[in-house]
DRENVO-395678 format. One record per residue (C-alpha): residue number from 1; z, x, y. Coordinates in Angstrom, 1 decimal. Layout:
REM DRENVO-395678
(rec NUM; (Z; X; Y))
...
END
This chain:
REM DRENVO-395678
(rec 1; (0.1; 0.1; 0.0))
(rec 2; (0.5; 2.9; 2.0))
(rec 3; (-3.4; 3.6; 2.7))
(rec 4; (-3.7; -0.6; 3.0))
(rec 5; (-1.8; -0.8; 6.1))
(rec 6; (-2.0; 2.7; 8.0))
(rec 7; (-5.4; 2.6; 9.4))
(rec 8; (-4.4; -0.7; 11.0))
(rec 9; (-1.4; 1.3; 12.6))
(rec 10; (-3.5; 4.0; 13.1))
(rec 11; (-5.8; 2.0; 15.1))
(rec 12; (-3.0; 0.0; 17.1))
(rec 13; (-1.3; 3.0; 18.0))
(rec 14; (-4.2; 5.1; 19.2))
(rec 15; (-6.0; 2.1; 21.0))
(rec 16; (-3.3; 0.2; 22.5))
(rec 17; (-3.3; 3.0; 25.6))
(rec 18; (-6.8; 2.6; 25.9))
(rec 19; (-7.0; -1.1; 25.7))
(rec 20; (-4.1; -1.0; 28.7))
(rec 21; (-5.4; 1.1; 31.0))
(rec 22; (-9.1; -0.8; 30.9))
(rec 23; (-6.8; -4.3; 31.2))
(rec 24; (-8.8; -5.0; 35.0))
(rec 25; (-12.2; -3.8; 34.0))
(rec 26; (-14.0; -6.9; 33.2))
(rec 27; (-16.8; -4.6; 31.0))
(rec 28; (-13.5; -4.6; 28.5))
(rec 29; (-11.7; -7.5; 29.0))
(rec 30; (-14.6; -9.9; 28.4))
(rec 31; (-15.2; -9.2; 25.1))
(rec 32; (-11.7; -9.0; 23.8))
(rec 33; (-11.4; -12.6; 25.3))
(rec 34; (-14.2; -13.3; 23.0))
(rec 35; (-12.6; -11.6; 20.1))
(rec 36; (-8.8; -13.7; 20.8))
(rec 37; (-10.9; -16.4; 20.8))
(rec 38; (-12.3; -16.0; 17.5))
(rec 39; (-9.1; -14.9; 15.8))
(rec 40; (-7.5; -18.0; 17.2))
(rec 41; (-10.6; -20.1; 15.4))
(rec 42; (-10.1; -18.2; 12.2))
(rec 43; (-6.0; -19.0; 12.4))
(rec 44; (-6.9; -22.5; 13.2))
(rec 45; (-9.4; -22.9; 10.0))
(rec 46; (-6.8; -21.5; 7.7))
(rec 47; (-4.3; -23.8; 8.7))
(rec 48; (-6.4; -26.3; 8.0))
(rec 49; (-7.5; -25.1; 5.1))
(rec 50; (-4.1; -24.5; 3.9))
(rec 51; (-3.2; -28.2; 5.1))
(rec 52; (-5.9; -29.8; 3.1))
(rec 53; (-4.8; -28.3; 0.2))
(rec 54; (-1.1; -29.0; 0.3))
(rec 55; (-1.8; -32.7; 1.1))
(rec 56; (-4.2; -33.2; -1.3))
(rec 57; (-4.3; -30.8; -3.9))
(rec 58; (-6.8; -32.4; -6.2))
(rec 59; (-9.1; -33.0; -3.6))
(rec 60; (-10.0; -36.1; -1.3))
(rec 61; (-10.6; -38.1; -4.0))
(rec 62; (-6.8; -38.0; -5.4))
(rec 63; (-4.0; -39.7; -3.9))
(rec 64; (-2.4; -37.7; -1.0))
(rec 65; (1.1; -35.3; -1.9))
(rec 66; (3.9; -37.6; 0.4))
(rec 67; (6.3; -35.3; -0.4))
(rec 68; (4.4; -32.3; 1.1))
(rec 69; (3.4; -34.6; 4.2))
(rec 70; (7.0; -35.4; 4.9))
(rec 71; (7.8; -32.0; 4.6))
(rec 72; (5.1; -31.2; 7.1))
(rec 73; (5.5; -33.9; 9.1))
(rec 74; (9.5; -32.4; 9.5))
(rec 75; (8.4; -28.9; 10.1))
(rec 76; (6.4; -30.3; 13.3))
(rec 77; (9.3; -32.1; 14.3))
(rec 78; (11.6; -29.4; 14.1))
(rec 79; (9.3; -26.8; 15.6))
(rec 80; (7.7; -28.7; 18.4))
(rec 81; (10.3; -31.2; 19.5))
(rec 82; (13.8; -29.4; 18.6))
(rec 83; (12.2; -25.9; 18.9))
(rec 84; (13.5; -24.7; 16.0))
(rec 85; (13.4; -21.1; 15.1))
(rec 86; (10.6; -20.4; 12.6))
(rec 87; (11.9; -18.6; 10.1))
(rec 88; (14.6; -21.1; 9.6))
(rec 89; (12.2; -23.9; 9.6))
(rec 90; (9.8; -22.0; 6.7))
(rec 91; (13.2; -21.6; 4.6))
(rec 92; (14.2; -25.2; 4.9))
(rec 93; (10.9; -26.4; 4.2))
(rec 94; (10.8; -24.0; 1.1))
(rec 95; (13.8; -24.9; -0.1))
(rec 96; (12.8; -28.3; -0.1))
(rec 97; (9.5; -27.7; -1.5))
(rec 98; (11.8; -25.8; -4.4))
(rec 99; (14.1; -28.6; -4.9))
(rec 100; (11.3; -31.2; -5.3))
(rec 101; (9.0; -29.4; -7.4))
(rec 102; (11.9; -28.4; -9.5))
(rec 103; (14.0; -31.4; -9.6))
(rec 104; (14.0; -34.2; -12.3))
(rec 105; (13.5; -37.1; -9.9))
END
């Protein structure tokens, strides 16, 4: 794993000061803005992909997994309405999913 992550850290450590020095130069900030938009799009696509596969594990033809939907709704409410810590929400949702999966209900 050392050689998997090392190049990423080297690029960040070596390129970070260069990016900061070009902050007000439009020739550099415009492409970086486009790259940022592309990354946000990829993250949104990944969220929709996982949401689809969690809510409809057998495809759209099958019924929705209501337990997963309720856990997801609770997570959204906890994060956006009550501003809970993300790590706490992840642990709580994983615990609820684990309990629901392995309970005899």
